[in-house]
N, C-alpha and C positions, 0 to 999 in steps of 0.2 A: 638371195639374202636369207633364205631359210636354213642354209648350211652354216652352223655356228662358226666353223673355221673361216669360211669366206667372210662372214659378217664381222668377225673380230679383226681380221686382216684389213678389211676396208675401213673399219672404225679407227684403227691405229694409224693407218695411212692418212686418213682425213685429219685426225688431231695433230699429226706431225706437220701437215701442210699448214694448219691454222697456227701452230707455234712458230713456224717460219714467217708467216704473214704478219704476225704480231711480235716479231723480233724476240722470240723467246719468252714473251710474257704469257706464262701458263694460265694466269687468271683470265686474261682476255681471250685466249684460245678456248678455254672451257666455256666461257660465257658465249662465244660465237658458236661453239658446238651445240650448246643448249638452246640459244635464242636466235641464232642465225647471224652470219657475218655481216649481212646488210644492216641489221639493226645495230650491231656494235659499231660499224663504220659510220653510222649517222652521228655518233658522238652523244646520243641521248643517254640519259641516266639509266643505268642497268637496273631492272626491276629487282626487288628483294628476293623473289623466288629464284631468279637466275643467279644472283649473287650468292645466295645460300647454296645452290647447286655447285657452283665453282669452288666455293670455300670448303664444302663437305668433301668433294673429290680430292682437293689438295691435302686436306687433313688425313684422309684415308690413305693417300699415297705415302705420306710420311710414316704412318703406322705400319703399312705393308712393307716398306723398305726396311724398317727396324726389325720386323718379324723375320723377313727373309735373310737379313744379315746375321741374326742370331742363329737361325736354322742352318745357314751355310757354315758358320763357325762350328756348330755342334757336329755337323756331318764331317767336316774336315778333321776335327779332333777324333771322332770315331774311326774314320778311315786310316788315320796315321797312328793309332794306338797299337802297340805290340800285341800280337795274337795271344790269347789266353789271359790277358789282363783286363780287369774291369775298370770302367771309368768311374770316378767318384764325383 
């Protein structure tokens, strides 16, 4: 777990499993990731700190998707521009 690549792959795999378990409900998957699936499965009220974590991650995901979409569009425009012409 000290290797960042291994740690990241395991984390992504785990969150995907949680999303499947909670039938695509990303909020519950993130809450289970943070608080533990057993706690979420009990049906107890999710604590404010856990709710805040899940909400923050979901908001950041939206921001990063927008950022990467714009970056990809810029890269595509740059790569398809004729040689010797500058982009405006």
